[in-house]
C-alpha positions as CSV (number, residue, x, y, z in Angstrom):
1,M,103.4,98.9,87.5
2,K,104.1,99.6,91.2
3,T,104.6,103.2,92.2
4,D,106.5,104.1,95.4
5,L,104.3,106.3,97.6
6,L,105.4,109.6,98.9
7,R,105.5,109.5,102.7
8,F,105.8,112.3,105.3
9,N,106.9,112.0,108.9
10,G,105.0,113.8,111.6
11,A,101.4,113.5,110.5
12,V,99.0,113.6,113.5
13,E,95.3,113.5,114.0
14,R,94.9,117.3,114.5
15,H,98.1,119.4,114.0
16,P,98.0,122.7,115.9
17,A,100.1,124.4,113.2
18,I,97.2,123.9,110.7
19,E,94.7,125.8,112.8
20,A,97.3,128.6,113.2
21,W,97.8,128.5,109.4
22,L,94.1,128.7,108.7
23,D,93.7,131.6,111.2
24,E,96.5,133.5,109.4
25,H,94.5,133.4,106.2
26,A,91.5,135.6,106.8
27,G,88.9,136.8,104.3
28,E,87.3,135.0,101.5
29,L,90.3,133.0,100.5
30,G,90.8,131.8,104.1
31,T,87.2,130.8,104.3
32,I,87.5,128.8,101.1
33,A,90.7,127.1,102.4
34,R,89.1,126.3,105.8
35,Q,86.0,124.9,104.1
36,W,87.8,122.5,101.8
37,F,90.4,121.4,104.4
38,Q,87.6,120.4,106.6
39,V,86.2,118.3,103.8
40,L,89.6,116.6,103.6
41,R,89.6,116.0,107.4
42,N,86.2,114.4,107.1
43,C,87.2,111.7,104.6
44,G,87.8,109.1,107.4
45,D,88.9,108.4,110.9
46,E,92.4,107.6,109.6
47,V,93.0,111.0,108.2
48,R,96.1,112.6,109.6
49,E,97.6,116.1,108.9
50,L,100.7,118.1,108.8
51,V,102.1,121.3,107.3
52,H,104.4,120.6,104.3
53,D,106.0,123.3,102.1
54,G,104.1,125.9,104.1
55,C,100.5,124.5,103.6
56,P,98.1,122.1,105.2
57,V,98.3,118.5,103.9
58,A,95.8,115.7,104.6
59,C,97.3,112.2,104.8
60,L,96.1,108.6,105.2
61,G,98.6,107.6,107.9
62,D,101.9,109.0,106.5
63,V,100.8,109.1,102.9
64,P,99.6,112.5,101.6
65,F,96.5,112.6,99.4
66,A,95.5,116.3,99.3
67,Y,96.4,119.8,100.4
68,V,95.0,123.3,100.4
69,N,97.0,126.5,99.8
70,V,96.1,130.1,99.6
71,F,97.6,132.4,96.9
72,T,97.0,136.1,96.1
73,S,93.7,135.6,94.3
74,H,92.8,131.9,94.6
75,V,93.0,128.8,96.7
76,N,94.3,125.5,95.4
77,V,93.0,122.2,96.5
78,G,95.7,119.8,95.3
79,F,96.0,116.1,94.9
80,F,99.2,114.2,95.2
81,Q,98.1,111.4,92.8
82,G,95.8,113.7,90.8
83,A,97.2,112.8,87.4
84,S,95.6,109.3,87.8
85,L,92.2,110.5,89.2
86,P,89.1,110.4,87.0
87,D,87.9,114.0,86.5
88,P,84.5,114.0,84.7
89,G,83.9,117.6,85.9
90,R,87.2,118.7,84.3
91,L,88.3,120.6,87.3
92,L,91.9,119.4,87.6
93,Q,94.7,121.6,86.3
94,G,98.4,120.9,86.0
95,A,100.8,118.9,83.9
96,G,103.1,117.2,86.5
97,K,103.8,113.5,86.5
98,Y,101.6,113.0,89.6
99,M,100.1,116.1,91.1
100,R,97.1,118.1,90.0
101,H,95.1,120.9,91.6
102,V,91.8,122.7,91.4
103,K,91.8,126.5,91.5
104,L,89.0,128.2,93.5
105,R,88.4,131.9,93.2
106,P,86.0,134.0,95.1
107,G,83.0,134.9,93.0
108,T,83.8,132.2,90.4
109,A,81.5,129.2,90.4
110,T,83.0,125.8,90.8
111,S,81.0,122.6,91.1
112,E,81.2,121.8,94.8
113,A,79.8,118.4,94.2
114,A,82.4,117.6,91.6
115,L,85.2,118.8,93.9
116,A,83.8,116.8,96.8
117,T,83.7,113.8,94.6
118,L,87.3,114.3,93.6
119,I,88.3,114.5,97.2
120,E,86.4,111.2,98.0
121,V,88.0,109.5,95.0
122,A,91.5,110.8,96.0
123,Y,91.1,109.4,99.5
124,A,89.8,106.0,98.2
125,D,92.6,105.9,95.6
126,I,95.3,106.4,98.2
127,K,93.7,103.9,100.6
128,A,93.7,101.3,97.8
129,R,97.3,102.1,96.9
130,I,98.4,101.6,100.6
131,E,96.3,98.4,101.0
132,H,97.3,96.8,97.8
133,G,100.9,98.0,97.5
């Protein structure tokens, strides 16, 4: 079954609004958000970014694959096609048709390796969806 991909206009290599957003979020939560958005940026040379719904989003071209967002007591690393991603570390939360997220809280252990793998898989997944329709 073919799924139409969500597409956003305005994704660029490095969006200045994202640095401003990251700078606005200081402290432990901001550090967590910055760390994981950098991991998203490092997925490949084709990664583009923009701010959507008030948070940084990583895209492959104009197709979003992940985002970070800061809340009062946690950071979400979210995946636009997260419902279809393998999650052997059982990190993903949510019940939406497509999206899932991982909650990161200061002082609470989360497997960084499992999250890094989820990010790599999300990037590879969106790349395959784009290339193979």
